[in-house]
N, C-alpha and C positions, 0 to 999 in steps of 0.2 A: 977675356973670358976664354979659358982653356978647357977643351973637352976632356973629361975625366974617364967616362965610359959611355958606351953605346951598345945596344943590343936589342933583342926582341923580348917583349913581355906580353904577347898575345899572338894569336895566329896571324893577324895582320896589324899588330900594334908594335911600334918601335919606340925606344926611348933614347934620349941624349942627356947626360948629366954633366954639368959644367962646374968648374972650380969655384964659382961664386955661389954655388948652392942651387942654381936654377936647374930644374928637371923638366924636360919637355917630352910629352907623349904624343906621337903622331900616328895616324893610320885610320883603320876602320874596324868596327866590331868591338868585341869584348877583350879586356885584358885577361890574362890567366888568373885562375884562382890559386892561392897558395895556402899552406898550412904548416904545422910543425915538422912534418916530414919532407916538405918541399918548400923551402924558404924563398921568399921574394928576393930579387937582386938588391932591393932597397932596405931589407930588414936590418934594423939597428944602424942604418947609414947616417952618420953624423954630418955628412956633407949636405944632404937634402934640406933645403930651406923653403923654396918656393916652387910649387908644382903648377904647371900649365898643361892642361889636357886640351888638345885641339879637337875641333868639330869632326865628327865621323866616328869617334869612339863612343860606344853605347853602354858599356858596363865597366865599373871600377871593381875589380875582383876582390875576393876574400883575402885579407891579410896583406895586400900588396904594399901598403905604406905603414904597416904596423911597426911600432917602436922606432919611428923616425923622430928622435927626441928634439931635434933642432928645427923641425918643420914649423913654418910661420903661416904660410898661406897656401891655399889650393884653389885654382880657378877651373871650374868645370863648364863645358859647353852645354847648350840645350839638347844636344844629341844624347847625352848621358841619361839613361832611364833607370839605371840600377846602381846602387852602391852596396857592395858585398859585406859580408860579416867581418867585423873588426878591420875594415879597410884602412882606416886611419887611426886606429886605437893605440893607446899606450898601456901596456900591461905590466910593466916593471915599475910598480908604485913604491915610492919611498915617502913615508909619512911627511906631509907638508911640502913636498917638492912636486911641482906640476910641470910637465914637459909636453912637447908636441904641438899639434895644430892650434893656431890662434884665431884664424879667420877663414871662413868659407861661406860662399853663397850657394845654397842648394838650388839647382836649376828648376824652373817652374814646371818642366815636363817630367820630373823624376817620378817614377811609379813605385819603386821598391827601395827600402833602406834596411840593410841586414842588421842582425843582432850585434851589439857591442860596436857598431860602426865608428863611433867617435868617442868611445869610453876613455876616460882618463886624460883627455886633452885639455888645452888651455883656452878653449872657446869661452867667450864672454857673452855672446848673444847668438841666437839661431832662429831661423824661420823654417818650418816644415810646410812646404807648399800643399795646396789643396789637391794636387794631382797624385799624391801618395796614396796608394791603395793597399800597400803591404808594408808593415813596419815590424822589425824584430824587437826582442826584449833587450833591456839594458843599453839602449842606443847611446845615451849620454851618461852612463853610470860613472860616478866619481869625477865628473867635470866640475871640480870645486871652485872654478872661477866663473862658471856660467851664472849670469845674473838675470838675463832676459830670454824668454822662449815664447815664440808665437807659433801656435799650431793651427794651420789653416785646414789641414786634413781632418777628416772625421775620426781618424784613428789616433790612439795613444798606445804605444807598446807597453807591455808589463814592465814595471820597474824602470821605465824609460828615463826618469830623472833621479833615480836612487843615488844617494851620496852627493847630490848637487847642493851642497850646504849653503851656498850664497844665492841660490835662485830666489829672486825677489819678485819677479813678474812672470806669470804664466798666463797667456791669453789664448783663448780658443775662438775661432770664427764660428758663428752659429750656422749650423747646417740643417 
């Protein structure tokens, strides 16, 4: 495993990207928020395949892993309480071609999930924990492989599952 790049992606958050596609985030606090004028160091990074965020990190910033086409998994610790807008989304859609995140477990302590957070990814199943008190619109938009969604939170965002054409099971916990 060869170190490809390493640097800072938050005030107290640092990353290391390895040649096998492993990306590790260490530190404490929030990652930076990114956007079209200030791109993440991972934007359109074809190397990133598996992300491990270590305990101490509290927020996954806006657009930080957007358009990481080859991303397979993301492991988040219980210290993460917020996932930003379009944090793991794929926006470059080609009809019938699905790319990006395949598997994630959203931590039980998560409080906020931003708009478009997982849009256009290859997720096949997801659980929204009861701890979620804020959820954006279009969170899973165009996740055309999403088959099973369990919503334990009392919230469902507007158009949260729009374009999820294979969604066969949506269950809600009674609250």
